[in-house]
RODO-514777 format. One record per residue (C-alpha): residue number from 1; z, y, x. Coordinates in nm, 4 decimals, padded with zeros to 6 digits. Example, Ala and Ser with C-alpha at 12.3 -4.5 7.8 and 13.67 -1.06 7.14 Angstrom:
! residues 2
<r n="1" up="00.7800" north="-00.4500" east="01.2300"/>
<r n="2" up="00.7140" north="-00.1060" east="01.3670"/>
***
This chain:
! residues 114
<r n="1" up="-03.1412" north="-00.1112" east="-00.7541"/>
<r n="2" up="-02.8669" north="-00.1049" east="-00.5001"/>
<r n="3" up="-02.8242" north="-00.3846" east="-00.2506"/>
<r n="4" up="-02.5337" north="-00.6269" east="-00.3414"/>
<r n="5" up="-02.2151" north="-00.5945" east="-00.1381"/>
<r n="6" up="-02.1073" north="-00.3036" east="00.0759"/>
<r n="7" up="-02.0761" north="00.0633" east="-00.0176"/>
<r n="8" up="-02.3831" north="00.2596" east="-00.0979"/>
<r n="9" up="-02.4657" north="00.5336" east="00.1626"/>
<r n="10" up="-02.2366" north="00.3737" east="00.4267"/>
<r n="11" up="-02.5209" north="00.2674" east="00.6654"/>
<r n="12" up="-02.3688" north="-00.0685" east="00.7727"/>
<r n="13" up="-02.0028" north="-00.1023" east="00.7143"/>
<r n="14" up="-01.7046" north="00.0875" east="00.8675"/>
<r n="15" up="-01.8928" north="00.4203" east="00.8106"/>
<r n="16" up="-02.1739" north="00.3191" east="01.0373"/>
<r n="17" up="-01.9377" north="00.2456" east="01.3308"/>
<r n="18" up="-02.0196" north="-00.0631" east="01.5342"/>
<r n="19" up="-01.7827" north="-00.3337" east="01.4910"/>
<r n="20" up="-01.7486" north="-00.3952" east="01.8636"/>
<r n="21" up="-01.6732" north="-00.0136" east="01.9186"/>
<r n="22" up="-01.4066" north="-00.0347" east="01.6441"/>
<r n="23" up="-01.2373" north="-00.3447" east="01.8298"/>
<r n="24" up="-01.2547" north="-00.1541" east="02.1569"/>
<r n="25" up="-01.1050" north="00.1601" east="02.0139"/>
<r n="26" up="-00.8191" north="-00.0734" east="01.8388"/>
<r n="27" up="-00.7524" north="-00.2344" east="02.1871"/>
<r n="28" up="-00.7348" north="00.0839" east="02.3492"/>
<r n="29" up="-00.4750" north="00.2183" east="02.0865"/>
<r n="30" up="-00.2695" north="-00.0897" east="02.1144"/>
<r n="31" up="-00.2460" north="-00.0534" east="02.4774"/>
<r n="32" up="-00.1568" north="00.3191" east="02.4399"/>
<r n="33" up="00.1097" north="00.2334" east="02.1963"/>
<r n="34" up="00.2537" north="-00.0424" east="02.4090"/>
<r n="35" up="00.2686" north="00.1915" east="02.7205"/>
<r n="36" up="00.4277" north="00.4634" east="02.4963"/>
<r n="37" up="00.6942" north="00.2106" east="02.3757"/>
<r n="38" up="00.7839" north="00.0925" east="02.7177"/>
<r n="39" up="00.8138" north="00.4391" east="02.8500"/>
<r n="40" up="01.0502" north="00.5440" east="02.5465"/>
<r n="41" up="01.2450" north="00.2181" east="02.6063"/>
<r n="42" up="01.3535" north="00.3176" east="02.9561"/>
<r n="43" up="01.4472" north="00.6770" east="02.8655"/>
<r n="44" up="01.8206" north="00.7553" east="02.8043"/>
<r n="45" up="01.9508" north="00.9775" east="02.5255"/>
<r n="46" up="02.3009" north="01.1383" east="02.5355"/>
<r n="47" up="02.5206" north="01.2680" east="02.2615"/>
<r n="48" up="02.8744" north="01.4204" east="02.2506"/>
<r n="49" up="03.1331" north="01.4549" east="01.9728"/>
<r n="50" up="03.4673" north="01.6261" east="01.9323"/>
<r n="51" up="03.3844" north="01.9010" east="02.1612"/>
<r n="52" up="03.2972" north="01.6573" east="02.4478"/>
<r n="53" up="03.5856" north="01.4278" east="02.3927"/>
<r n="54" up="03.3485" north="01.1390" east="02.3412"/>
<r n="55" up="03.0058" north="01.0851" east="02.4983"/>
<r n="56" up="02.7586" north="00.8123" east="02.4413"/>
<r n="57" up="02.4420" north="00.7218" east="02.6275"/>
<r n="58" up="02.1822" north="00.4925" east="02.4682"/>
<r n="59" up="01.8410" north="00.3776" east="02.5667"/>
<r n="60" up="01.5154" north="00.4329" east="02.3829"/>
<r n="61" up="01.5324" north="00.0767" east="02.2915"/>
<r n="62" up="01.8529" north="00.1688" east="02.0912"/>
<r n="63" up="02.0910" north="-00.0127" east="02.3289"/>
<r n="64" up="02.4240" north="00.1469" east="02.3945"/>
<r n="65" up="02.4403" north="00.2003" east="02.7763"/>
<r n="66" up="02.7741" north="00.3937" east="02.8076"/>
<r n="67" up="03.0639" north="00.5126" east="02.5932"/>
<r n="68" up="03.3114" north="00.7618" east="02.7562"/>
<r n="69" up="03.6340" north="00.8623" east="02.5861"/>
<r n="70" up="03.8751" north="01.1284" east="02.7282"/>
<r n="71" up="04.2383" north="01.0125" east="02.7405"/>
<r n="72" up="04.3684" north="01.2971" east="02.5412"/>
<r n="73" up="04.1701" north="01.1759" east="02.2320"/>
<r n="74" up="04.3274" north="00.8421" east="02.2280"/>
<r n="75" up="04.6228" north="00.8572" east="01.9688"/>
<r n="76" up="04.7516" north="00.5280" east="01.8499"/>
<r n="77" up="04.8753" north="00.7058" east="01.5487"/>
<r n="78" up="04.5325" north="00.8244" east="01.4570"/>
<r n="79" up="04.2816" north="00.5442" east="01.5392"/>
<r n="80" up="04.0648" north="00.6487" east="01.2464"/>
<r n="81" up="03.9806" north="00.9786" east="01.4086"/>
<r n="82" up="03.8739" north="00.8150" east="01.7313"/>
<r n="83" up="03.6545" north="00.5580" east="01.5277"/>
<r n="84" up="03.5032" north="00.8526" east="01.3473"/>
<r n="85" up="03.4211" north="01.0313" east="01.6691"/>
<r n="86" up="03.2651" north="00.7292" east="01.8291"/>
<r n="87" up="03.0652" north="00.6654" east="01.5260"/>
<r n="88" up="02.9314" north="01.0199" east="01.4940"/>
<r n="89" up="02.8439" north="01.0357" east="01.8568"/>
<r n="90" up="02.6535" north="00.7085" east="01.8499"/>
<r n="91" up="02.4759" north="00.8028" east="01.5179"/>
<r n="92" up="02.3556" north="01.1322" east="01.6858"/>
<r n="93" up="02.2221" north="00.9406" east="01.9999"/>
<r n="94" up="02.0389" north="00.7164" east="01.7912"/>
<r n="95" up="01.8932" north="01.0036" east="01.5765"/>
<r n="96" up="01.7618" north="01.1558" east="01.9095"/>
<r n="97" up="01.5890" north="00.8188" east="01.9865"/>
<r n="98" up="01.4308" north="00.8122" east="01.6411"/>
<r n="99" up="01.3192" north="01.1767" east="01.6816"/>
<r n="100" up="01.1578" north="01.0967" east="02.0272"/>
<r n="101" up="00.9828" north="00.7985" east="01.8766"/>
<r n="102" up="00.8554" north="00.9972" east="01.5868"/>
<r n="103" up="00.7202" north="01.2747" east="01.8242"/>
<r n="104" up="00.5648" north="01.0228" east="02.0798"/>
<r n="105" up="00.4386" north="00.7534" east="01.8449"/>
<r n="106" up="00.3821" north="00.9581" east="01.5172"/>
<r n="107" up="00.0383" north="01.0432" east="01.6165"/>
<r n="108" up="-00.0807" north="00.6922" east="01.5760"/>
<r n="109" up="00.0358" north="00.6845" east="01.2091"/>
<r n="110" up="00.0338" north="00.2962" east="01.1855"/>
<r n="111" up="00.2475" north="00.1685" east="00.8993"/>
<r n="112" up="00.5151" north="-00.0629" east="01.0008"/>
<r n="113" up="00.5200" north="00.0606" east="01.3697"/>
<r n="114" up="00.8627" north="00.2520" east="01.3496"/>
***
């Protein structure tokens, strides 16, 4: 008859891994993730739209650091075009941040991290 509780053939919970070792690995992973997030937050990502008419710089923390608009793009008769260009440029910069996050932190595969 099998012992009550646990899983047969597991040799002591967590696949035989020592609980202290598991906690040590979890703390190391947490420290690694935090370091990676800090490094990513200080990086800057650039994007341009409209053939260089608009440029945006965002941080890895997804904060807009700079928006530059060339004078020749500013047309009071076509504000919608300018709005679209700004939105396109910002979205592209944020996509670059997301891609960098996925590349840098995706190896940890922790639900809810990103």
